[in-house]
N, CA, C, O and CB atoms as a CASP TS submission, in Angstrom:
PFRMAT TS
TARGET T0000
AUTHOR 0000-0000-0000
METHOD Language model
MODEL 1
PARENT N/A
ATOM      1  N   UNK     1     -10.710 -19.805  -0.036  1.00  0.00           N
ATOM      2  CA  UNK     1     -10.721 -19.003   1.161  1.00  0.00           C
ATOM      3  C   UNK     1     -11.722 -17.872   0.979  1.00  0.00           C
ATOM      4  O   UNK     1     -11.737 -17.215  -0.062  1.00  0.00           O
ATOM      5  CB  UNK     1      -9.311 -18.459   1.480  1.00  0.00           C
ATOM      6  N   UNK     2     -12.541 -17.648   1.968  1.00  0.00           N
ATOM      7  CA  UNK     2     -13.497 -16.546   1.953  1.00  0.00           C
ATOM      8  C   UNK     2     -13.132 -15.555   3.047  1.00  0.00           C
ATOM      9  O   UNK     2     -12.736 -15.928   4.151  1.00  0.00           O
ATOM     10  CB  UNK     2     -14.949 -17.063   2.138  1.00  0.00           C
ATOM     11  N   UNK     3     -13.275 -14.295   2.709  1.00  0.00           N
ATOM     12  CA  UNK     3     -12.971 -13.228   3.641  1.00  0.00           C
ATOM     13  C   UNK     3     -14.094 -12.206   3.550  1.00  0.00           C
ATOM     14  O   UNK     3     -14.572 -11.918   2.453  1.00  0.00           O
ATOM     15  CB  UNK     3     -11.580 -12.580   3.341  1.00  0.00           C
ATOM     16  N   UNK     4     -14.517 -11.662   4.661  1.00  0.00           N
ATOM     17  CA  UNK     4     -15.603 -10.691   4.656  1.00  0.00           C
ATOM     18  C   UNK     4     -15.247  -9.500   5.543  1.00  0.00           C
ATOM     19  O   UNK     4     -14.691  -9.643   6.632  1.00  0.00           O
ATOM     20  CB  UNK     4     -16.918 -11.345   5.130  1.00  0.00           C
ATOM     21  N   UNK     5     -15.591  -8.319   5.029  1.00  0.00           N
ATOM     22  CA  UNK     5     -15.435  -7.106   5.822  1.00  0.00           C
ATOM     23  C   UNK     5     -16.806  -6.492   6.119  1.00  0.00           C
ATOM     24  O   UNK     5     -16.906  -5.320   6.480  1.00  0.00           O
ATOM     25  CB  UNK     5     -14.531  -6.089   5.088  1.00  0.00           C
ATOM     26  N   UNK     6     -17.827  -7.278   5.967  1.00  0.00           N
ATOM     27  CA  UNK     6     -19.198  -6.797   6.128  1.00  0.00           C
ATOM     28  C   UNK     6     -19.422  -6.085   7.455  1.00  0.00           C
ATOM     29  O   UNK     6     -20.172  -5.112   7.519  1.00  0.00           O
ATOM     30  CB  UNK     6     -20.162  -7.947   6.008  1.00  0.00           C
ATOM     31  N   UNK     7     -18.779  -6.562   8.507  1.00  0.00           N
ATOM     32  CA  UNK     7     -18.991  -5.979   9.832  1.00  0.00           C
ATOM     33  C   UNK     7     -18.469  -4.548   9.949  1.00  0.00           C
ATOM     34  O   UNK     7     -19.008  -3.763  10.729  1.00  0.00           O
ATOM     35  CB  UNK     7     -18.329  -6.838  10.875  1.00  0.00           C
ATOM     36  N   UNK     8     -17.446  -4.200   9.201  1.00  0.00           N
ATOM     37  CA  UNK     8     -16.876  -2.853   9.317  1.00  0.00           C
ATOM     38  C   UNK     8     -17.086  -1.991   8.076  1.00  0.00           C
ATOM     39  O   UNK     8     -16.783  -0.798   8.110  1.00  0.00           O
ATOM     40  CB  UNK     8     -15.406  -2.953   9.603  1.00  0.00           C
ATOM     41  N   UNK     9     -17.583  -2.544   7.006  1.00  0.00           N
ATOM     42  CA  UNK     9     -17.714  -1.808   5.743  1.00  0.00           C
ATOM     43  C   UNK     9     -18.531  -0.532   5.893  1.00  0.00           C
ATOM     44  O   UNK     9     -18.204   0.472   5.260  1.00  0.00           O
ATOM     45  CB  UNK     9     -18.350  -2.693   4.692  1.00  0.00           C
ATOM     46  N   UNK    10     -19.571  -0.536   6.698  1.00  0.00           N
ATOM     47  CA  UNK    10     -20.403   0.641   6.880  1.00  0.00           C
ATOM     48  C   UNK    10     -19.681   1.815   7.513  1.00  0.00           C
ATOM     49  O   UNK    10     -20.082   2.965   7.337  1.00  0.00           O
ATOM     50  CB  UNK    10     -21.577   0.292   7.705  1.00  0.00           C
ATOM     51  N   UNK    11     -18.614   1.527   8.253  1.00  0.00           N
ATOM     52  CA  UNK    11     -17.853   2.586   8.908  1.00  0.00           C
ATOM     53  C   UNK    11     -16.881   3.285   7.958  1.00  0.00           C
ATOM     54  O   UNK    11     -16.349   4.346   8.284  1.00  0.00           O
ATOM     55  CB  UNK    11     -17.092   2.018  10.085  1.00  0.00           C
ATOM     56  N   UNK    12     -16.652   2.703   6.803  1.00  0.00           N
ATOM     57  CA  UNK    12     -15.703   3.244   5.830  1.00  0.00           C
ATOM     58  C   UNK    12     -16.355   3.256   4.449  1.00  0.00           C
ATOM     59  O   UNK    12     -15.925   2.520   3.561  1.00  0.00           O
ATOM     60  CB  UNK    12     -14.383   2.411   5.811  1.00  0.00           C
ATOM     61  N   UNK    13     -17.388   4.079   4.254  1.00  0.00           N
ATOM     62  CA  UNK    13     -18.180   4.031   3.025  1.00  0.00           C
ATOM     63  C   UNK    13     -17.422   4.394   1.747  1.00  0.00           C
ATOM     64  O   UNK    13     -17.838   4.006   0.656  1.00  0.00           O
ATOM     65  CB  UNK    13     -19.336   4.939   3.164  1.00  0.00           C
ATOM     66  N   UNK    14     -16.330   5.123   1.867  1.00  0.00           N
ATOM     67  CA  UNK    14     -15.598   5.516   0.666  1.00  0.00           C
ATOM     68  C   UNK    14     -14.455   4.561   0.321  1.00  0.00           C
ATOM     69  O   UNK    14     -13.748   4.768  -0.665  1.00  0.00           O
ATOM     70  CB  UNK    14     -15.053   6.907   0.840  1.00  0.00           C
ATOM     71  N   UNK    15     -14.276   3.530   1.124  1.00  0.00           N
ATOM     72  CA  UNK    15     -13.220   2.566   0.875  1.00  0.00           C
ATOM     73  C   UNK    15     -13.582   1.668  -0.295  1.00  0.00           C
ATOM     74  O   UNK    15     -14.709   1.185  -0.402  1.00  0.00           O
ATOM     75  CB  UNK    15     -12.952   1.731   2.123  1.00  0.00           C
ATOM     76  N   UNK    16     -12.613   1.454  -1.166  1.00  0.00           N
ATOM     77  CA  UNK    16     -12.782   0.542  -2.294  1.00  0.00           C
ATOM     78  C   UNK    16     -11.699  -0.521  -2.181  1.00  0.00           C
ATOM     79  O   UNK    16     -10.522  -0.204  -2.010  1.00  0.00           O
ATOM     80  CB  UNK    16     -12.705   1.300  -3.677  1.00  0.00           C
ATOM     81  N   UNK    17     -12.093  -1.750  -2.275  1.00  0.00           N
ATOM     82  CA  UNK    17     -11.153  -2.855  -2.160  1.00  0.00           C
ATOM     83  C   UNK    17     -11.226  -3.692  -3.430  1.00  0.00           C
ATOM     84  O   UNK    17     -12.307  -4.015  -3.923  1.00  0.00           O
ATOM     85  CB  UNK    17     -11.454  -3.720  -0.903  1.00  0.00           C
ATOM     86  N   UNK    18     -10.066  -4.031  -3.937  1.00  0.00           N
ATOM     87  CA  UNK    18      -9.993  -4.867  -5.135  1.00  0.00           C
ATOM     88  C   UNK    18      -8.780  -5.781  -4.998  1.00  0.00           C
ATOM     89  O   UNK    18      -7.895  -5.534  -4.180  1.00  0.00           O
ATOM     90  CB  UNK    18      -9.902  -3.996  -6.441  1.00  0.00           C
ATOM     91  N   UNK    19      -8.749  -6.802  -5.778  1.00  0.00           N
ATOM     92  CA  UNK    19      -7.572  -7.664  -5.788  1.00  0.00           C
ATOM     93  C   UNK    19      -7.409  -8.253  -7.179  1.00  0.00           C
ATOM     94  O   UNK    19      -8.338  -8.285  -7.985  1.00  0.00           O
ATOM     95  CB  UNK    19      -7.686  -8.787  -4.719  1.00  0.00           C
ATOM     96  N   UNK    20      -6.212  -8.711  -7.423  1.00  0.00           N
ATOM     97  CA  UNK    20      -5.885  -9.360  -8.682  1.00  0.00           C
ATOM     98  C   UNK    20      -5.281 -10.713  -8.338  1.00  0.00           C
ATOM     99  O   UNK    20      -4.387 -10.804  -7.496  1.00  0.00           O
ATOM    100  CB  UNK    20      -4.904  -8.488  -9.556  1.00  0.00           C
ATOM    101  N   UNK    21      -5.761 -11.743  -8.977  1.00  0.00           N
ATOM    102  CA  UNK    21      -5.187 -13.070  -8.813  1.00  0.00           C
ATOM    103  C   UNK    21      -4.343 -13.351 -10.050  1.00  0.00           C
ATOM    104  O   UNK    21      -4.860 -13.418 -11.165  1.00  0.00           O
ATOM    105  CB  UNK    21      -6.301 -14.166  -8.611  1.00  0.00           C
ATOM    106  N   UNK    22      -3.067 -13.510  -9.848  1.00  0.00           N
ATOM    107  CA  UNK    22      -2.156 -13.763 -10.965  1.00  0.00           C
ATOM    108  C   UNK    22      -1.486 -15.116 -10.738  1.00  0.00           C
ATOM    109  O   UNK    22      -0.955 -15.392  -9.663  1.00  0.00           O
ATOM    110  CB  UNK    22      -1.086 -12.619 -11.102  1.00  0.00           C
ATOM    111  N   UNK    23      -1.523 -15.927 -11.745  1.00  0.00           N
ATOM    112  CA  UNK    23      -0.916 -17.257 -11.650  1.00  0.00           C
ATOM    113  C   UNK    23       0.144 -17.420 -12.728  1.00  0.00           C
ATOM    114  O   UNK    23       0.101 -16.767 -13.770  1.00  0.00           O
ATOM    115  CB  UNK    23      -1.988 -18.364 -11.776  1.00  0.00           C
ATOM    116  N   UNK    24       1.077 -18.289 -12.460  1.00  0.00           N
ATOM    117  CA  UNK    24       2.106 -18.604 -13.438  1.00  0.00           C
ATOM    118  C   UNK    24       3.174 -17.528 -13.586  1.00  0.00           C
ATOM    119  O   UNK    24       3.849 -17.467 -14.614  1.00  0.00           O
ATOM    120  CB  UNK    24       1.472 -18.844 -14.753  1.00  0.00           C
ATOM    121  N   UNK    25       3.334 -16.686 -12.581  1.00  0.00           N
ATOM    122  CA  UNK    25       4.358 -15.652 -12.642  1.00  0.00           C
ATOM    123  C   UNK    25       5.689 -16.199 -12.139  1.00  0.00           C
ATOM    124  O   UNK    25       5.729 -17.117 -11.320  1.00  0.00           O
ATOM    125  CB  UNK    25       3.937 -14.424 -11.820  1.00  0.00           C
ATOM    126  N   UNK    26       6.760 -15.629 -12.636  1.00  0.00           N
ATOM    127  CA  UNK    26       8.091 -16.023 -12.186  1.00  0.00           C
ATOM    128  C   UNK    26       8.947 -14.772 -12.050  1.00  0.00           C
ATOM    129  O   UNK    26       8.822 -13.834 -12.837  1.00  0.00           O
ATOM    130  CB  UNK    26       8.744 -17.041 -13.171  1.00  0.00           C
ATOM    131  N   UNK    27       9.810 -14.767 -11.053  1.00  0.00           N
ATOM    132  CA  UNK    27      10.726 -13.651 -10.883  1.00  0.00           C
ATOM    133  C   UNK    27      11.853 -13.739 -11.895  1.00  0.00           C
ATOM    134  O   UNK    27      12.378 -14.816 -12.176  1.00  0.00           O
ATOM    135  CB  UNK    27      11.286 -13.621  -9.459  1.00  0.00           C
ATOM    136  N   UNK    28      12.212 -12.589 -12.433  1.00  0.00           N
ATOM    137  CA  UNK    28      13.334 -12.547 -13.376  1.00  0.00           C
ATOM    138  C   UNK    28      14.633 -12.829 -12.627  1.00  0.00           C
ATOM    139  O   UNK    28      14.752 -12.520 -11.442  1.00  0.00           O
ATOM    140  CB  UNK    28      13.406 -11.168 -14.099  1.00  0.00           C
ATOM    141  N   UNK    29      15.575 -13.400 -13.302  1.00  0.00           N
ATOM    142  CA  UNK    29      16.847 -13.711 -12.647  1.00  0.00           C
ATOM    143  C   UNK    29      17.703 -12.459 -12.458  1.00  0.00           C
ATOM    144  O   UNK    29      18.605 -12.446 -11.620  1.00  0.00           O
ATOM    145  CB  UNK    29      17.618 -14.751 -13.460  1.00  0.00           C
ATOM    146  N   UNK    30      17.427 -11.409 -13.232  1.00  0.00           N
ATOM    147  CA  UNK    30      18.130 -10.127 -13.075  1.00  0.00           C
ATOM    148  C   UNK    30      17.102  -9.007 -13.064  1.00  0.00           C
ATOM    149  O   UNK    30      16.036  -9.126 -13.668  1.00  0.00           O
ATOM    150  CB  UNK    30      19.179  -9.906 -14.218  1.00  0.00           C
ATOM    151  N   UNK    31      17.424  -7.928 -12.382  1.00  0.00           N
ATOM    152  CA  UNK    31      16.514  -6.780 -12.327  1.00  0.00           C
ATOM    153  C   UNK    31      16.501  -6.072 -13.682  1.00  0.00           C
ATOM    154  O   UNK    31      17.532  -5.952 -14.344  1.00  0.00           O
ATOM    155  CB  UNK    31      16.934  -5.792 -11.196  1.00  0.00           C
ATOM    156  N   UNK    32      15.315  -5.604 -14.083  1.00  0.00           N
ATOM    157  CA  UNK    32      15.253  -4.816 -15.320  1.00  0.00           C
ATOM    158  C   UNK    32      16.023  -3.503 -15.167  1.00  0.00           C
ATOM    159  O   UNK    32      16.108  -2.951 -14.070  1.00  0.00           O
ATOM    160  CB  UNK    32      13.785  -4.529 -15.706  1.00  0.00           C
ATOM    161  N   UNK    33      16.575  -3.013 -16.262  1.00  0.00           N
ATOM    162  CA  UNK    33      17.285  -1.736 -16.243  1.00  0.00           C
ATOM    163  C   UNK    33      16.341  -0.644 -15.750  1.00  0.00           C
ATOM    164  O   UNK    33      15.183  -0.588 -16.163  1.00  0.00           O
ATOM    165  CB  UNK    33      17.845  -1.387 -17.653  1.00  0.00           C
ATOM    166  N   UNK    34      16.824   0.201 -14.887  1.00  0.00           N
ATOM    167  CA  UNK    34      16.033   1.321 -14.397  1.00  0.00           C
ATOM    168  C   UNK    34      15.219   1.038 -13.149  1.00  0.00           C
ATOM    169  O   UNK    34      14.676   1.969 -12.555  1.00  0.00           O
ATOM    170  CB  UNK    34      15.128   1.767 -15.456  1.00  0.00           C
ATOM    171  N   UNK    35      15.114  -0.214 -12.731  1.00  0.00           N
ATOM    172  CA  UNK    35      14.306  -0.527 -11.558  1.00  0.00           C
ATOM    173  C   UNK    35      14.888   0.104 -10.289  1.00  0.00           C
ATOM    174  O   UNK    35      14.146   0.659  -9.478  1.00  0.00           O
ATOM    175  CB  UNK    35      14.195  -2.042 -11.386  1.00  0.00           C
ATOM    176  N   UNK    36      16.187   0.024 -10.117  1.00  0.00           N
ATOM    177  CA  UNK    36      16.803   0.634  -8.937  1.00  0.00           C
ATOM    178  C   UNK    36      16.553   2.140  -8.908  1.00  0.00           C
ATOM    179  O   UNK    36      16.320   2.712  -7.843  1.00  0.00           O
ATOM    180  CB  UNK    36      18.312   0.349  -8.912  1.00  0.00           C
ATOM    181  N   UNK    37      16.602   2.779 -10.075  1.00  0.00           N
ATOM    182  CA  UNK    37      16.330   4.215 -10.161  1.00  0.00           C
ATOM    183  C   UNK    37      14.887   4.512  -9.790  1.00  0.00           C
ATOM    184  O   UNK    37      14.626   5.467  -9.058  1.00  0.00           O
ATOM    185  CB  UNK    37      16.630   4.738 -11.571  1.00  0.00           C
ATOM    186  N   UNK    38      13.947   3.716 -10.280  1.00  0.00           N
ATOM    187  CA  UNK    38      12.528   3.911  -9.970  1.00  0.00           C
ATOM    188  C   UNK    38      12.262   3.713  -8.475  1.00  0.00           C
ATOM    189  O   UNK    38      11.504   4.473  -7.872  1.00  0.00           O
ATOM    190  CB  UNK    38      11.661   2.940 -10.796  1.00  0.00           C
ATOM    191  N   UNK    39      12.880   2.701  -7.884  1.00  0.00           N
ATOM    192  CA  UNK    39      12.713   2.453  -6.451  1.00  0.00           C
ATOM    193  C   UNK    39      13.289   3.622  -5.655  1.00  0.00           C
ATOM    194  O   UNK    39      12.664   4.088  -4.703  1.00  0.00           O
ATOM    195  CB  UNK    39      13.399   1.122  -6.037  1.00  0.00           C
ATOM    196  N   UNK    40      14.459   4.091  -6.034  1.00  0.00           N
ATOM    197  CA  UNK    40      15.083   5.222  -5.348  1.00  0.00           C
ATOM    198  C   UNK    40      14.233   6.483  -5.440  1.00  0.00           C
ATOM    199  O   UNK    40      14.142   7.238  -4.472  1.00  0.00           O
ATOM    200  CB  UNK    40      16.461   5.489  -5.926  1.00  0.00           C
ATOM    201  N   UNK    41      13.610   6.723  -6.596  1.00  0.00           N
ATOM    202  CA  UNK    41      12.750   7.897  -6.772  1.00  0.00           C
ATOM    203  C   UNK    41      11.511   7.791  -5.892  1.00  0.00           C
ATOM    204  O   UNK    41      11.091   8.782  -5.295  1.00  0.00           O
ATOM    205  CB  UNK    41      12.339   8.053  -8.250  1.00  0.00           C
ATOM    206  N   UNK    42      10.927   6.610  -5.805  1.00  0.00           N
ATOM    207  CA  UNK    42       9.750   6.402  -4.947  1.00  0.00           C
ATOM    208  C   UNK    42      10.117   6.610  -3.483  1.00  0.00           C
ATOM    209  O   UNK    42       9.357   7.226  -2.736  1.00  0.00           O
ATOM    210  CB  UNK    42       9.165   4.984  -5.154  1.00  0.00           C
ATOM    211  N   UNK    43      11.266   6.106  -3.070  1.00  0.00           N
ATOM    212  CA  UNK    43      11.726   6.308  -1.693  1.00  0.00           C
ATOM    213  C   UNK    43      11.928   7.793  -1.404  1.00  0.00           C
ATOM    214  O   UNK    43      11.561   8.269  -0.330  1.00  0.00           O
ATOM    215  CB  UNK    43      13.036   5.536  -1.440  1.00  0.00           C
ATOM    216  N   UNK    44      12.508   8.530  -2.354  1.00  0.00           N
ATOM    217  CA  UNK    44      12.744   9.967  -2.167  1.00  0.00           C
ATOM    218  C   UNK    44      11.422  10.723  -2.025  1.00  0.00           C
ATOM    219  O   UNK    44      11.314  11.627  -1.196  1.00  0.00           O
ATOM    220  CB  UNK    44      13.557  10.538  -3.349  1.00  0.00           C
ATOM    221  N   UNK    45      10.412  10.359  -2.831  1.00  0.00           N
ATOM    222  CA  UNK    45       9.107  11.003  -2.717  1.00  0.00           C
ATOM    223  C   UNK    45       8.490  10.745  -1.346  1.00  0.00           C
ATOM    224  O   UNK    45       7.906  11.649  -0.749  1.00  0.00           O
ATOM    225  CB  UNK    45       8.167  10.506  -3.822  1.00  0.00           C
ATOM    226  N   UNK    46       8.615   9.530  -0.850  1.00  0.00           N
ATOM    227  CA  UNK    46       8.081   9.202   0.476  1.00  0.00           C
ATOM    228  C   UNK    46       8.807   9.977   1.566  1.00  0.00           C
ATOM    229  O   UNK    46       8.178  10.488   2.492  1.00  0.00           O
ATOM    230  CB  UNK    46       8.193   7.695   0.742  1.00  0.00           C
ATOM    231  N   UNK    47      10.121  10.065   1.461  1.00  0.00           N
ATOM    232  CA  UNK    47      10.882  10.822   2.465  1.00  0.00           C
ATOM    233  C   UNK    47      10.500  12.301   2.440  1.00  0.00           C
ATOM    234  O   UNK    47      10.395  12.941   3.487  1.00  0.00           O
ATOM    235  CB  UNK    47      12.398  10.665   2.225  1.00  0.00           C
ATOM    236  N   UNK    48      10.294  12.840   1.231  1.00  0.00           N
ATOM    237  CA  UNK    48       9.908  14.246   1.104  1.00  0.00           C
ATOM    238  C   UNK    48       8.522  14.488   1.701  1.00  0.00           C
ATOM    239  O   UNK    48       8.303  15.482   2.393  1.00  0.00           O
ATOM    240  CB  UNK    48       9.932  14.678  -0.373  1.00  0.00           C
ATOM    241  N   UNK    49       7.609  13.591   1.434  1.00  0.00           N
ATOM    242  CA  UNK    49       6.234  13.760   1.898  1.00  0.00           C
ATOM    243  C   UNK    49       6.074  13.464   3.391  1.00  0.00           C
ATOM    244  O   UNK    49       5.360  14.182   4.091  1.00  0.00           O
ATOM    245  CB  UNK    49       5.313  12.863   1.102  1.00  0.00           C
ATOM    246  N   UNK    50       6.732  12.420   3.878  1.00  0.00           N
ATOM    247  CA  UNK    50       6.493  11.954   5.241  1.00  0.00           C
ATOM    248  C   UNK    50       7.688  12.108   6.180  1.00  0.00           C
ATOM    249  O   UNK    50       7.569  11.819   7.371  1.00  0.00           O
ATOM    250  CB  UNK    50       6.089  10.527   5.204  1.00  0.00           C
ATOM    251  N   UNK    51       8.809  12.545   5.682  1.00  0.00           N
ATOM    252  CA  UNK    51      10.020  12.625   6.490  1.00  0.00           C
ATOM    253  C   UNK    51       9.827  13.436   7.760  1.00  0.00           C
ATOM    254  O   UNK    51       9.262  14.530   7.731  1.00  0.00           O
ATOM    255  CB  UNK    51      11.134  13.219   5.680  1.00  0.00           C
ATOM    256  N   UNK    52      10.294  12.900   8.862  1.00  0.00           N
ATOM    257  CA  UNK    52      10.231  13.594  10.131  1.00  0.00           C
ATOM    258  C   UNK    52       8.875  13.564  10.815  1.00  0.00           C
ATOM    259  O   UNK    52       8.703  14.167  11.875  1.00  0.00           O
ATOM    260  CB  UNK    52      10.629  14.983   9.932  1.00  0.00           C
ATOM    261  N   UNK    53       7.912  12.869  10.224  1.00  0.00           N
ATOM    262  CA  UNK    53       6.575  12.804  10.821  1.00  0.00           C
ATOM    263  C   UNK    53       6.405  11.484  11.553  1.00  0.00           C
ATOM    264  O   UNK    53       6.947  10.453  11.155  1.00  0.00           O
ATOM    265  CB  UNK    53       5.477  12.969   9.743  1.00  0.00           C
ATOM    266  N   UNK    54       5.643  11.542  12.625  1.00  0.00           N
ATOM    267  CA  UNK    54       5.260  10.319  13.319  1.00  0.00           C
ATOM    268  C   UNK    54       4.234   9.592  12.464  1.00  0.00           C
ATOM    269  O   UNK    54       3.369  10.227  11.862  1.00  0.00           O
ATOM    270  CB  UNK    54       4.695  10.623  14.743  1.00  0.00           C
ATOM    271  N   UNK    55       4.321   8.285  12.406  1.00  0.00           N
ATOM    272  CA  UNK    55       3.358   7.519  11.608  1.00  0.00           C
ATOM    273  C   UNK    55       1.922   7.827  12.011  1.00  0.00           C
ATOM    274  O   UNK    55       1.039   7.914  11.158  1.00  0.00           O
ATOM    275  CB  UNK    55       3.624   6.023  11.749  1.00  0.00           C
ATOM    276  N   UNK    56       1.693   7.989  13.282  1.00  0.00           N
ATOM    277  CA  UNK    56       0.343   8.229  13.781  1.00  0.00           C
ATOM    278  C   UNK    56      -0.239   9.554  13.305  1.00  0.00           C
ATOM    279  O   UNK    56      -1.450   9.754  13.399  1.00  0.00           O
ATOM    280  CB  UNK    56       0.344   8.193  15.282  1.00  0.00           C
ATOM    281  N   UNK    57       0.590  10.463  12.796  1.00  0.00           N
ATOM    282  CA  UNK    57       0.095  11.761  12.338  1.00  0.00           C
ATOM    283  C   UNK    57      -0.280  11.757  10.851  1.00  0.00           C
ATOM    284  O   UNK    57      -0.779  12.760  10.342  1.00  0.00           O
ATOM    285  CB  UNK    57       1.144  12.830  12.597  1.00  0.00           C
ATOM    286  N   UNK    58      -0.052  10.668  10.167  1.00  0.00           N
ATOM    287  CA  UNK    58      -0.354  10.578   8.731  1.00  0.00           C
ATOM    288  C   UNK    58      -1.800  10.112   8.583  1.00  0.00           C
ATOM    289  O   UNK    58      -2.150   9.021   9.034  1.00  0.00           O
ATOM    290  CB  UNK    58       0.639   9.594   7.988  1.00  0.00           C
ATOM    291  N   UNK    59      -2.655  10.946   7.944  1.00  0.00           N
ATOM    292  CA  UNK    59      -4.086  10.628   7.869  1.00  0.00           C
ATOM    293  C   UNK    59      -4.404   9.230   7.322  1.00  0.00           C
ATOM    294  O   UNK    59      -5.288   8.550   7.843  1.00  0.00           O
ATOM    295  CB  UNK    59      -4.766  11.644   7.016  1.00  0.00           C
ATOM    296  N   UNK    60      -3.698   8.806   6.288  1.00  0.00           N
ATOM    297  CA  UNK    60      -3.976   7.487   5.719  1.00  0.00           C
ATOM    298  C   UNK    60      -3.687   6.368   6.714  1.00  0.00           C
ATOM    299  O   UNK    60      -4.384   5.354   6.736  1.00  0.00           O
ATOM    300  CB  UNK    60      -3.153   7.277   4.455  1.00  0.00           C
ATOM    301  N   UNK    61      -2.675   6.554   7.522  1.00  0.00           N
ATOM    302  CA  UNK    61      -2.353   5.546   8.532  1.00  0.00           C
ATOM    303  C   UNK    61      -3.359   5.611   9.667  1.00  0.00           C
ATOM    304  O   UNK    61      -3.735   4.574  10.213  1.00  0.00           O
ATOM    305  CB  UNK    61      -0.920   5.743   9.070  1.00  0.00           C
ATOM    306  N   UNK    62      -3.804   6.810  10.035  1.00  0.00           N
ATOM    307  CA  UNK    62      -4.850   6.940  11.048  1.00  0.00           C
ATOM    308  C   UNK    62      -6.106   6.190  10.623  1.00  0.00           C
ATOM    309  O   UNK    62      -6.738   5.514  11.434  1.00  0.00           O
ATOM    310  CB  UNK    62      -5.176   8.419  11.302  1.00  0.00           C
ATOM    311  N   UNK    63      -6.466   6.313   9.335  1.00  0.00           N
ATOM    312  CA  UNK    63      -7.659   5.604   8.825  1.00  0.00           C
ATOM    313  C   UNK    63      -7.518   4.100   8.978  1.00  0.00           C
ATOM    314  O   UNK    63      -8.446   3.438   9.444  1.00  0.00           O
ATOM    315  CB  UNK    63      -7.902   5.950   7.348  1.00  0.00           C
ATOM    316  N   UNK    64      -6.381   3.554   8.597  1.00  0.00           N
ATOM    317  CA  UNK    64      -6.188   2.114   8.699  1.00  0.00           C
ATOM    318  C   UNK    64      -6.128   1.656  10.146  1.00  0.00           C
ATOM    319  O   UNK    64      -6.635   0.586  10.481  1.00  0.00           O
ATOM    320  CB  UNK    64      -4.923   1.702   7.975  1.00  0.00           C
ATOM    321  N   UNK    65      -5.517   2.452  11.000  1.00  0.00           N
ATOM    322  CA  UNK    65      -5.458   2.085  12.411  1.00  0.00           C
ATOM    323  C   UNK    65      -6.857   2.037  13.011  1.00  0.00           C
ATOM    324  O   UNK    65      -7.156   1.158  13.818  1.00  0.00           O
ATOM    325  CB  UNK    65      -4.580   3.074  13.190  1.00  0.00           C
ATOM    326  N   UNK    66      -7.714   2.975  12.621  1.00  0.00           N
ATOM    327  CA  UNK    66      -9.075   2.954  13.158  1.00  0.00           C
ATOM    328  C   UNK    66      -9.858   1.765  12.596  1.00  0.00           C
ATOM    329  O   UNK    66     -10.771   1.257  13.246  1.00  0.00           O
ATOM    330  CB  UNK    66      -9.804   4.275  12.833  1.00  0.00           C
ATOM    331  N   UNK    67      -9.502   1.330  11.402  1.00  0.00           N
ATOM    332  CA  UNK    67     -10.178   0.165  10.818  1.00  0.00           C
ATOM    333  C   UNK    67      -9.842  -1.104  11.594  1.00  0.00           C
ATOM    334  O   UNK    67     -10.679  -1.994  11.745  1.00  0.00           O
ATOM    335  CB  UNK    67      -9.784  -0.002   9.339  1.00  0.00           C
ATOM    336  N   UNK    68      -8.619  -1.174  12.079  1.00  0.00           N
ATOM    337  CA  UNK    68      -8.215  -2.373  12.823  1.00  0.00           C
ATOM    338  C   UNK    68      -8.512  -2.234  14.283  1.00  0.00           C
ATOM    339  O   UNK    68      -8.237  -3.149  15.059  1.00  0.00           O
ATOM    340  CB  UNK    68      -6.744  -2.658  12.632  1.00  0.00           C
TER
END
């Protein structure tokens, strides 16, 4: 599969895009210890940073919306 952003790349000169292709991965049958705590901490940081704000007012989301 080929994908190109050539048509819009000039409008977002500071954007960097990368990807990783990983093969042969498998999900663990049980969650690693501490994963729920890490997820909860990440959720709390997001709520603290973005809580009560409209999505459209978040600069990073505005950038992506203008890209699309």
